[in-house]
C-alpha positions in Angstrom: -58.8 55.1 -17.7 -55.6 54.7 -19.7 -53.8 51.4 -19.7 -50.0 51.0 -19.8 -48.7 49.7 -23.2 -47.1 46.7 -21.3 -50.1 45.9 -19.1 -50.7 42.2 -18.7 -47.1 41.4 -19.7 -44.5 40.2 -17.2 -42.1 42.9 -16.0 -38.8 42.8 -17.8 -35.6 43.3 -15.9 -33.2 46.0 -17.2 -29.7 45.2 -18.4 -28.4 47.0 -15.3 -30.2 44.5 -13.1 -28.6 41.6 -14.9 -25.2 43.2 -14.7 -25.6 43.8 -11.0 -26.6 40.2 -10.4 -23.6 38.9 -12.3 -21.2 41.2 -10.5 -22.7 40.1 -7.2 -22.3 36.4 -7.9 -18.7 37.0 -9.2 -17.8 38.9 -6.1 -19.1 36.3 -3.8 -17.5 33.5 -5.8 -14.2 35.3 -5.4 -14.6 34.9 -1.6 -14.3 31.1 -1.8 -12.4 29.8 1.3 -9.0 28.2 0.7 -6.7 26.5 3.1 -3.0 26.0 2.5 -1.5 22.5 2.7 0.4 22.3 6.0 3.5 20.2 5.9 5.9 19.2 8.7 9.0 21.3 9.1 11.4 18.4 8.9 15.1 18.9 7.9 16.5 16.1 5.8 20.2 15.0 6.1 22.5 15.9 3.3 24.0 12.3 3.1 23.4 8.9 4.5 25.3 7.9 7.6 25.8 4.5 6.1 27.2 4.4 2.6 26.6 1.5 0.1 29.5 -0.8 -0.6 29.3 0.0 -4.3 27.5 2.6 -6.4 25.0 1.1 -8.9 22.7 2.3 -11.6 19.4 4.2 -10.8 16.7 2.0 -9.5 14.6 0.3 -12.2 10.9 -0.2 -11.6 11.5 -4.0 -12.3 14.1 -4.1 -9.6 13.7 -7.9 -9.0 15.3 -8.6 -12.3 18.6 -7.5 -10.9 18.8 -10.9 -9.0 19.1 -12.7 -12.3 16.4 -15.3 -11.7 13.8 -15.9 -14.4 11.7 -17.9 -11.9 11.5 -14.9 -9.6 10.4 -12.8 -12.5 7.6 -15.2 -13.3 6.5 -15.4 -9.6 6.3 -11.6 -9.2 4.4 -11.3 -12.5 1.9 -13.9 -11.2 1.5 -12.1 -7.9 0.9 -8.8 -9.7 -2.0 -10.4 -11.6 -3.6 -12.5 -8.9 -2.6 -11.5 -5.4 -5.7 -10.9 -3.2 -4.1 -7.9 -1.5 -3.6 -6.1 -4.8 -7.2 -6.8 -5.9 -8.4 -5.4 -2.6 -6.4 -2.2 -3.2 -7.7 -2.1 -6.7 -11.3 -2.1 -5.4 -10.4 0.7 -2.9 -9.2 2.8 -5.8 -12.6 2.2 -7.6 -14.4 3.2 -4.4 -12.3 6.4 -4.2 -13.1 7.2 -7.9 -16.8 6.8 -7.2 -16.6 8.9 -4.1 -15.0 11.7 -6.1 -17.7 11.4 -8.8 -20.3 11.6 -6.0 -18.8 14.7 -4.5 -18.6 16.4 -8.0 -22.2 15.7 -8.6 -23.1 18.5 -6.1 -21.7 21.0 -8.6 -24.6 20.3 -11.0 -28.3 21.2 -10.6 -30.7 18.5 -9.5 -33.8 17.7 -11.5 -37.0 16.1 -10.3 -40.0 14.9 -12.4 -43.3 13.9 -10.8 -46.7 13.2 -12.1 -50.0 12.0 -10.8 -53.7 11.5 -11.6 -56.7 11.1 -9.3 -60.4 11.3 -9.0 -62.7 12.7 -6.3 -66.4 12.5 -5.6 -68.2 15.5 -4.0 -72.0 15.1 -3.5 -72.2 12.5 -6.2 -70.2 14.6 -8.7 -67.1 12.8 -9.8 -64.1 14.8 -11.2 -60.6 13.9 -12.2 -57.3 15.7 -12.5 -53.8 15.1 -14.0 -50.6 16.8 -12.9 -47.1 16.8 -14.3 -44.3 18.8 -12.5 -40.6 19.4 -13.3 -38.5 20.9 -10.6 -34.8 22.0 -10.5 -32.6 23.0 -7.6 -29.1 24.3 -7.5 -26.9 25.5 -4.6 -24.5 28.3 -5.4 -21.1 27.3 -4.1 -20.3 30.9 -3.0 -17.8 30.0 -0.3 -16.2 27.0 -2.1 -17.6 24.3 0.2 -18.6 21.9 -2.6 -15.3 22.7 -4.5 -13.4 21.9 -1.3 -15.2 18.6 -0.9 -14.3 17.8 -4.5 -10.6 18.7 -3.8 -10.7 16.4 -0.7 -12.1 13.6 -2.8 -9.5 14.1 -5.5 -6.7 14.1 -2.9 -8.1 10.9 -1.3 -8.2 9.3 -4.7 -4.6 10.2 -5.2 -3.7 8.7 -1.8 -5.6 5.5 -2.6 -3.7 5.1 -5.9 -0.4 5.7 -4.1 -1.5 3.1 -1.5 -2.1 0.7 -4.3 1.4 1.4 -5.7 2.8 0.8 -2.2 1.0 -2.5 -2.0 2.5 -3.6 -5.3 6.0 -2.8 -4.0 5.3 -4.6 -0.7 3.9 -7.7 -2.5 6.8 -7.9 -4.9 9.2 -7.5 -2.0 7.4 -10.2 0.0 7.4 -12.6 -2.9 11.1 -12.1 -3.4 11.9 -12.5 0.3 9.7 -15.5 0.7 11.1 -17.2 -2.3 14.6 -16.6 -1.1 13.6 -18.2 2.2 12.4 -21.3 0.4 15.7 -21.6 -1.4 17.6 -21.1 1.8 15.5 -23.7 3.6 15.9 -26.2 0.8 19.7 -25.6 0.8 19.8 -26.0 4.6 17.9 -29.2 4.4 20.4 -30.5 1.8 23.2 -29.4 4.1 21.6 -31.3 7.0 21.3 -34.4 4.9 24.9 -34.1 3.7 26.0 -33.7 7.3 24.0 -36.8 8.3 25.9 -38.7 5.7 29.2 -37.4 7.1 28.2 -38.4 10.6 27.1 -41.9 9.5 30.5 -42.3 7.7 32.4 -41.3 10.9 30.1 -43.7 12.8 31.2 -46.6 10.6 34.8 -45.7 11.3 34.2 -45.6 15.1 32.2 -48.9 14.9 35.1 -50.6 13.0 37.6 -49.4 15.6 35.3 -50.5 18.4 35.0 -53.9 16.9 38.8 -54.1 16.8 39.1 -52.9 20.3 40.7 -49.6 19.3 37.7 -47.4 20.4 35.7 -47.4 23.6 32.0 -47.8 24.1 31.8 -44.2 25.1 33.2 -43.0 21.7 30.8 -45.3 19.9 27.9 -43.9 21.9 29.0 -40.3 21.4 29.1 -40.7 17.6 25.7 -42.4 17.6 24.3 -39.4 19.5 25.8 -37.2 16.8 24.0 -39.2 14.1 20.7 -39.1 15.9 20.9 -35.4 16.5 21.7 -34.7 12.9 18.8 -36.9 11.8 16.5 -35.1 14.2 17.5 -31.7 12.7 16.1 -32.5 9.3 12.4 -32.7 10.1 12.0 -29.1 11.4 13.6 -27.8 8.2 11.2 -29.9 6.2 8.2 -28.6 8.0 9.4 -25.0 7.9 10.0 -25.4 4.1 6.5 -26.6 3.5 5.1 -23.7 5.6 7.1 -21.1 3.7 6.1 -22.5 0.4 2.4 -22.4 1.4 2.9 -18.7 2.4 4.4 -18.0 -1.0 1.4 -19.7 -2.6 -1.0 -17.3 -0.8 1.0 -14.3 -1.9 0.6 -15.6 -5.5 -3.1 -16.1 -5.1 -2.9 -19.9 -5.1 -4.2 -22.5 -2.8 -1.6 -23.3 -0.1 -1.4 -26.8 -1.4 -0.4 -25.6 -4.9 2.9 -24.1 -3.8 5.5 -23.5 -6.5 8.6 -25.6 -6.6 11.9 -24.0 -5.7 14.4 -25.1 -8.3 17.1 -22.5 -7.9 20.1 -22.3 -5.7 21.2 -19.4 -3.5 24.7 -19.4 -5.0 23.2 -18.8 -8.5 21.5 -15.6 -7.5 23.2 -12.2 -7.9 23.3 -9.7 -5.1 22.8 -6.4 -6.9 24.7 -3.2 -6.2 22.2 -0.5 -5.3 22.7 3.3 -5.4 20.8 4.8 -2.5 20.8 8.3 -4.0 20.4 11.4 -1.7 18.1 11.5 1.4 16.2 14.5 -0.1 15.2 12.3 -3.1 13.4 9.8 -0.8 10.3 12.0 -0.5 9.7 11.6 -4.3 10.7 7.9 -4.5 8.3 6.2 -2.0 4.6 5.7 -2.8 3.7 5.5 0.9 5.2 9.0 1.5 3.3 10.3 -1.5 0.1 8.8 -0.1 0.8 10.5 3.2 1.4 13.8 1.4 -1.9 13.4 -0.4 -3.7 13.0 2.9 -2.3 16.4 3.9 -4.0 18.0 0.8 -7.2 16.2 1.7 -7.0 17.5 5.3 -6.6 21.1 4.1 -9.6 20.8 1.8 -11.7 19.3 4.7 -10.8 22.3 6.9 -11.9 24.7 4.1 -15.2 22.8 3.6 -15.9 22.9 7.3 -15.2 26.7 7.5 -17.4 27.3 4.4 -20.3 25.4 6.1 -20.4 28.2 8.7 -21.4 30.8 6.1 -24.9 31.3 4.6 -25.8 29.5 1.4 -27.9 30.5 -1.5 -30.1 28.0 -3.2 -31.9 28.4 -6.5 -35.1 26.6 -7.4 -37.2 26.5 -10.5 -40.4 24.6 -11.2 -42.8 24.0 -14.1 -46.2 22.5 -13.7 -48.7 21.2 -16.3 -52.1 20.4 -14.9 -55.5 19.4 -16.4 -59.0 18.7 -15.1 -59.1 15.5 -17.1 -58.2 12.1 -15.8 -55.0 10.8 -17.5 -55.2 13.6 -20.0 -53.3 16.9 -20.3 -55.8 18.4 -22.8 -56.9 22.0 -22.0 -54.1 22.1 -19.4 -52.9 25.0 -17.3 -49.2 25.9 -17.1 -47.3 27.5 -14.3 -43.6 28.5 -14.0 -41.8 29.5 -10.8 -38.3 30.7 -10.0 -37.0 31.5 -6.5 -33.8 32.1 -4.6 -33.4 31.1 -1.0 -30.9 32.4 1.6 -30.0 29.7 4.1 -28.2 30.4 7.4 -28.2 28.2 10.4 -29.0 30.4 13.5 -28.3 27.9 16.2 -26.9 24.4 16.1 -25.4 24.0 19.5 -21.9 24.7 18.2 -21.9 21.6 15.9 -20.5 23.3 12.8 -17.9 25.2 14.8 -16.8 22.0 16.5 -16.5 20.4 13.1 -14.0 23.1 12.1 -11.9 22.4 15.3 -12.1 18.6 14.6 -10.8 19.1 11.1 -8.0 21.3 12.2 -7.0 18.7 14.9 -7.2 16.0 12.3 -4.9 18.1 10.1 -2.3 18.5 12.9 -2.5 14.8 13.5 -1.8 14.0 9.8 1.1 16.5 9.8 2.7 14.6 12.6 1.9 11.3 11.0 3.6 12.4 7.8 6.7 13.6 9.8 6.9 10.2 11.5 6.6 8.5 8.1 9.5 10.5 6.8 11.6 9.6 9.9 10.8 5.9 9.6 11.6 5.9 5.9 15.0 7.5 6.6 15.7 4.9 9.3 14.7 2.0 7.0 17.2 3.1 4.4 20.0 3.6 6.9 19.2 0.1 8.5 19.1 -1.5 5.0 22.5 0.1 4.1 24.1 -1.0 7.3 22.7 -4.6 7.1 23.9 -4.9 3.5 27.4 -3.8 4.3 27.7 -5.9 7.5 26.3 -9.1 6.0 28.6 -8.8 2.9 31.6 -8.7 5.3 30.1 -11.5 7.4 29.6 -13.7 4.3 33.2 -13.3 3.2 34.4 -14.2 6.6 32.1 -17.2 6.8 33.4 -18.6 3.6 36.9 -18.6 5.1 35.5 -20.2 8.2 33.8 -22.9 6.2 37.0 -23.7 4.3 38.9 -24.1 7.5 36.1 -26.2 9.0 36.3 -28.7 6.1 40.0 -28.9 6.4 39.8 -29.5 10.2 37.4 -32.3 9.8 39.5 -34.1 7.2 42.6 -33.8 9.4 40.7 -34.9 12.5 39.3 -38.0 10.7 42.7 -38.9 9.4 44.4 -38.5 12.8 41.5 -40.5 14.5 41.9 -43.3 11.9 45.6 -43.5 12.7 45.0 -43.4 16.4 46.9 -40.1 16.8 43.9 -38.3 18.3 40.7 -39.0 20.2 37.1 -38.9 18.9 36.5 -35.6 20.7 38.5 -33.8 18.1 36.4 -35.4 15.3 33.2 -34.4 17.1 34.3 -30.8 17.5 35.3 -30.7 13.9 31.9 -32.1 12.8 30.0 -29.6 14.9 32.1 -26.7 13.5 31.5 -27.9 9.9 27.8 -28.3 10.3 27.4 -24.9 11.9 29.7 -23.2 9.3 27.7 -24.6 6.4 24.3 -23.6 7.9 25.6 -20.1 8.8 26.8 -19.5 5.3 23.4 -20.4 3.9 21.8 -18.0 6.4 24.2 -15.2 5.6 23.6 -15.7 1.8 19.9 -15.4 2.5 20.5 -12.3 4.7 22.4 -10.6 1.9 19.5 -11.3 -0.6 16.8 -10.1 1.8 19.0 -7.0 2.7 18.9 -6.1 -1.0 15.2 -6.6 -1.2 14.8 -4.4 2.0 16.9 -1.7 0.5 15.0 -1.7 -2.8 11.8 -1.5 -0.8 13.1 1.3 1.5 14.1 3.3 -1.6 10.8 2.9 -3.3 11.7 0.2 -5.8 12.1 2.6 -8.8 8.6 4.1 -8.2 7.7 7.5 -9.6 4.4 9.4 -9.2 2.1 9.2 -12.2 -1.4 10.1 -11.3 -3.8 9.7 -14.2 -5.9 12.6 -15.1 -9.5 12.5 -13.9 
């Protein structure tokens, strides 16, 4: 009997077999499922319906410096470093980064190492054994399911980073608005105290005239009521000021009892001129819209992954075993090596995988409409901020003229009352007009400052997309 020259040796595959396997894998890999990113068909206006009063420079990323307040700069810097909301968003970014790393781990083979030793006794004969095994498994991503999951994770990470940028913009805007409110409340409290002083001064005049028989008891009572009402108006402002300061402290990451002092004055702050740019630029200037756009990319990847899960998969496994008949010893061991490929195809799952594809497509359509709504809301926010800024600027100018006339009317009314040429009713009306005019001017100044903050926020606050490389 003649033996073959290669008898006892493992069969060797020919180069044609290797080439065929490579071509097969390459052809299947080219069949990876891709889904296009679906975006809303939303036409943007060419110009804003409301135009800014003045054209300014392009938005800086440190937009709050345009108000000319070093204290505001320090407050926002403190909030950026210690605000709880920003730390929460920072941790969400970390979680998204770890989720992406977890999804990408499926692209690499898995390795398992196991070992064991044991003894057994058969009919009084004791024997031992030791075993060491190394196993490897790898799923060929033929249809791009794992790659799509990685793409979804990458898009979710980008959306989370954009959400963090949006939170920074929101926190800085909240700090600025809240600080402006503290200044306005402080100023309104000062006005109320000044008006109380005026009312008490008029009361002394009425008291003197009453003592001399030139004023009636009714006039004296009316002016006393004015003084009491003015005194009563101070306490609500004090309480509101303390509450607003505590709210500012929380934004800064402080205890509510450690609220910062408000040393500035509304009149010392500048109301910046802001260039709104073009509506089409808004999609690239707002981090919340960028986050919404990133969720559309994640939705497309999720659809692709769900579709790929319907198709059969190929898994490769390899194992190596080292065994010995000795206990805790690998001397005189036997070695085995195994390699296998498995084709996996779910025959019946009750329609679960097909339903998952439909769910992901529905989710995609939902996110498209959510993104469209976000665009519409962003356009309205800019229009509203432009309209409010223009209106309140005109209102403030008119209110300054009203205040000047109210002061003049009170001086004339007091003079005529002292001379007996007019009744106390004219003085009371002049006082009410002055008190109201002063308070309204403070409120309008606050409105102009908060309008500017709202416009900066609506325009994205000088933000630009800079996604770090992974």
